[in-house]
N, C-alpha and C positions, 0 to 999 in steps of 0.2 A: 114875817119869818124869811130866812134866804131860801132861794129856789135850790134844787139840787144841783144846777150848773155852778153856783157860787160855791159849793163846796166840793167841786171835783178836784182840786188840789187844795189840800191843807197843808201847809210847809212848816209850821211850827205852833205850838201851843204854850201858853204860860198863864200862871195866876198873878195877880196884883192886888192881896188881900182878897176879897170874894168875887173879884171880877175876874171871868175868865176871858182872855185874849186868844185871838186865833189870827195867825199869819196867813192869808189865801190869796190866790191869783187875782181875786176879785178886790182886796184890799186887807187892812186891818180891821178885825171885827172885834167887839166885846159883847159879852153877856153880863149880866146880874143876877139871873136866874138858873145858874148852873146849865147854861146851854139851850134852854126852851125857845128864847128870844134873843135875837140879834140886832147890833146897830153897827152901821159902817162908820169906823172913825176917821180912817183915811183911806180915799179911793186908790186903786191901783194895786198892782202886783206887789204884794208883802211877802219877803221870803225869811223873815226871822222878828222874833220878838222875845225879849230878855227883861227880867224884872229884877232890881237891886233888893238887898234886904230891907231898905227904907221905903220899899215898892214905887222907886222911881222906874218909869218904862222907858225902855229904849226899842226902836223898831226900824228895821230896814222896809221901806217900800218905795218902788220905782228908783232904786238906787240911789235913795237918798237916806240918811239917818235922822230921825225923830227922837226927841228925847222930851219927857213931861212929867211931872210928878202926879198927874192923873190924865185920863184918856180925852179930857175937855181942854187940857193945856199942851198938847204936845207941839213943840217948835222944832223947824226944820234947822239943822245943824251941816247942811251940804249946800255947796256953791253951785255955779252953773257950768263950770269948767271942769275939766280932769285934773286940775293941779290943786293943791292946798293954797287956798286965799288968804293970805296973812296969817294969824294964829287962830281964826274965829271960825272959818268956814271950812269943812271938809271937801275933798274932790268930790265930782259926780262921775262914776266910771261907767263906760257903755255898757258893761257885764253886770256885775252884781257887787254886793257888800255882804260881809259876815259882821256879826257885831258880838262882844263879851263883856261882860262886867266882871270885875274880881271880886270873888266871893269874900275876901278878908278886908276890902276896902271900896264902897259902894262909889266912891268917887272916881274910880279909875274905871274908864270904857276904852275899849280897844276895838276900831275897825279895819277890817282887811278889805282892800279894793281889787275888784278883778274886772279886766277889761272883754269885751265881746269875744276875743279869741281865747279867753279862759288863762291869760296870764295873770302874773301879780304885778299889781301896780302901785304897791304902797301899803304899809300898815302903819297907822296912826293911833296916838294914845293922848286921852284927855285925863288928867288927874284933878278935874274939877268940876266933873258932872257935864262936860261938853261947853263949858264957858271959854276954854281955850285948847286947841289942838297941837299936837307936835309929831313930826314924823319919827315913828319909832325904827322902821325898817323900810328904805328906798326901794324903788323900782329896781330890781337886780334881775340880768338875763342868764341864762342857762350857761352862756360863755364864760360869765363871771362867777359860775358855781354856785348860785343860789337860786334857781328858778323853784320858786315855792310851789306853783301849780303846773308849769311846765306844759301849758295850753289845755289843760283838763278842768280849771278851775270854776267854769260854770256849772259843773256837774259833780267834781271830786274837791270838796271845799269842807274846810269847818276850824273853827278857833275855840279855845277854851282855856281861861287864866287858871294857873296852880292855885290851888285852893289855900295855900299858906303863904304863896309870895307874889305880891299883887305886878311885881317886876317880871314875871315869867309867864310867857304867852306860847301855848302850843298849835301850831298850824299843821292842820291836814292838807295833803294836797296829794301830788305824786308819792311823796313820803310824808313821813311826820316829822317836823322841824321844830326845836325849842328856841325861841327869840328870847333872849334875856337882856335886861337892861344893865349896863354896866354901872359898877358903883360911884364911878365919877361923872355920871350922864353920859349924854351923846346917843349915838345911834345904837339900837340893840344889836347884840351880838348872836348869829345864827349858828346851829348845831344842827346838823341832820340827824335825828335818832335811827331813822331806819330806812 
């Protein structure tokens, strides 16, 4: 059983079938008996865990993104640099990552990267459960008009996919932003909502 210090920070909870997942500062934990006993799946600070309709698990641990069909087969999809490496490895930002799965299409996964200063360093999308990644919205500064987090992203952040449109992502930062995939593809268009 985990110690009380392991449960000091619970950052996220999710169910994958009957398996309860907890993203804690000690790691991604799982329980198959409704929380009575826990096993560490991945050690390190886990900030988020999401589960698709088909029970695919996506977790953010130590600024890396892990994806798996079950907790025994979690694969890291992050590289070792702060840039996208080809189309197969996500950047590993110095701050943190946020993750979201499209409710209307479990193949579509978004990752928002935040640097140690709380600034946006890119939003990335996979349309095939992490096999390949593309830049949805690049690093943009306040002087360019689209500072999503404006230096506050390490504590003021959140992303969610529109339940009816896999090509629309809402990003919470200093303001609420809507990122929308253009009909003809390419980088997403950003609209500040408030």
